[in-house]
N, C-alpha and C positions, 0 to 999 in steps of 0.2 A: 588492559584498559578497564577501569571501573565504570560501570554503567551510569553511576552518579556523575562522574566527570563528563562522560559523553553526552548524557542527557542535559547537563547544564550548558555545555557548549552548543548543542543543538537548539536549545531554547533561546540562547542569544542570537543565533543566526536566524531563527524564525522571526524574532522581533525585528531584526535589522531588515531582512528582505521583504517582509510582509507589511511592515509599518513605516520604519524610519526612512528607508531608501527605495520604496517600491516604485515611485514615480521615475526616479532616475534609472533604475534597472529596466523598467518597462520601456522607456525611450531607447536605452542602450541595445535591448534585444529586438528592436523594431527597425523600420526604415526611416524613422523620424529624424529630422536634422538634429545634429549634436555639435557641441563645440569641438575645438581642435584636439584637445586632450582626450575627450571621450571617443573622438573618431579614431585615434590610435588604438584605444582599448577595443573598440568594435572590430577594427581590422585585425588585431591580434587574436581575438576570439574566433573570427571567421577562419583564420589560418589554422588555429588550433583544432577547430571542428573538422576542417578538411584533412588535417594530418591524422587525427584519430580515426576518421572514417577510412583513411587509406590503409590502416592496419587490419580492417575487417574485410571479409569476403565481399565481392561486388554483388553476388547473389545470396541473399539471406532468406530466400523463400522457405517458409515453414520454421524458421529459427525463432526462438523466443529470446528477446533481448531486453535487458533492464537498462533504462536511461535513468541513472541515479543522480538526482538533482537536475531535473529536466527543464526548470525554468519555464519559458513560454513555448517550449516544444519544437524549436528549430531543428535540433539534432534528431529528435524523435521522428520528425517529418522525413528527414533524409533516410533514416533507417527503414521507415515504412515503405518508401519509394523503392527500396531494395527488396521488398517482399517480406520484411520482418514483422513478427507479431510483437509489437513494442509495449512494454509496461513502463509508463513514464511516471516517475514519483518525484514530489518535491514537498518541502515543509511549508511552502508559501501558498495558502489557498488563493491569493490574488493572482499570482503567476500561473498557477495551474488553471485557473478560470480562463485567463487570456490564452493559454495554450489550447484549451478545448475550443474556444471561439475561432482561433486562427487556423486550426487544422481540420475543422469539421468538413470543409468543402474542397480540401486539397485532393488531387488525384493521387491514388496510392495503390500499390500492388499488395500491401500488407494491411496492418491495422494498428491503432494506438489506443490503449487504455490509460487514462490519466487517473492518478490517485494523489490525494494529499496525505502525507505522513512520512514515516521513517523508512529510509532505503534498506534498513536491516530487518524490516517487518517480515517474519517468516511466512506470513499469509500471502505474500506476493509470489511465492513458489520458487521453482527452480528455473534456471536459464541456460541457454547455450552460450551467450555472451553478455557481459556487462560493460557499459560505457559510463564513465563519470568525467564529465568535462568541468573542471575548475569547481567542483563541489566538495573536494577534499583538502583544499589549500588552507582552510582555516583550522585544520586539526593539527595537534602536535604529532611529532614523529611516531610515538607510541600509539596514539589514537589512530592515526592514518594506517599504520601497519595492521592494527586489529580490525579496522573497518575493511580493508582489502581482504584480509584473511577470511573473515566472515562471509564476505560476498563470494569469494572464490570457492568456498565450501559448497555453494549452491549453483556452481557454474560448471558446465561440462566441457567447454572449449577454451574460453579465455576471457581476459578482462583487459581493457585499455582505459587509462585514466591520466589525468594530469596532476602535477604537484608543483609546489613553489620551490624552485631551485635556490640553493644557498649561494647568493651573490652578495657582494658588498652593499649594493643599493638596497636590496630586499631585507638584508639583515639590519641595515640602519633604519629603514622604515619600521621594522618590527620593534626595535628599541625605542625609537622616538614615539611610537604610537602609545607606549606605556606611560609617557609623561603627561598625556592629556587626562583631564578629569574623566572618571569612569563613565559618567553620563554622556559625555561627548565623543566617546570612542565608537568607531565602526569595528566590526569583528576584524582583528588583525590577521594577516596571513602568517603561516608558520613554516619558514623555509627549512628545507632539508637537503643535504648534499646527495647527488645522485649515487656516488660510490657508497655512501653509508646506507642509502635505501636499498641498493642491490644486495649489499652484504647481509642486511637484516632480513630481506626476503629469502635469501639463500639458506639462512640458519634458523628461520622461524619454523617451529614445529608444525604449524597449520598450513604452510606454504610448500611443503616438500614435493607436492605433486605438480608444481608450476615452475616454469623458468622465466626469468626476466630477459627479454630480448631487446628490441629497438627502443631508443630514447632519443628524443630530439628537443632542443630548446627553441621556443618560439618567442621572439622579441619584436614588439612594435610599439615604439614610443614608450608610453607609460605602462605597457602591458608586457609582462615576462612570466612565462609559465613553461613547464616541461612535460613531455609525454613520457609514458611508461607502458610497455606492452608485456603482458603476461600470458603465456600459453600453457596448457596442460601438457605435461611431458608424455 
């Protein structure tokens, strides 16, 4: 993965999530009333969060966990309640600001440190676990694999994340999205087949210390995403 390609993609996502669609995402990640379509997306995201958390130990006391693409901090709060020392990072200053506000008074056995920036920033340090909910779905297969590989290099126990599975509907959405004028596009998702992802993880030089285990597809109306569990061998 060239850093130029990654940085360009990250820049597009920053503009989208912090400027173009920040109000829509703020509402989606809250308890505010939303329309029927967005309600299915919210339900899907909640189920995805529950599923990813189910792959992690119930007791994370003393564990350092990276919430990569933390949004408004809902997942980070769940991790902190299990005792984790959470490093929550997102490229959107607005969403991170909301996360700080929403979590500052919540009871927690652990802690949350919020950062605005790049999930790959080496200054964030090393971790026991990495969690990435729907923050990698906008990257191509090559980019996703390299992102996961670099995050796993700094992880002692494992990583759980979600990706966009290759389905007829998601593939069609990806193709149709390219037909819109560039200025009117939201960042499209990049579907990848589970079998292909597993094969590439197994053969990637930087992933030899990890095994891909459980994977589940979550579908709720207009929301479709799939989990992947990686654990150190």
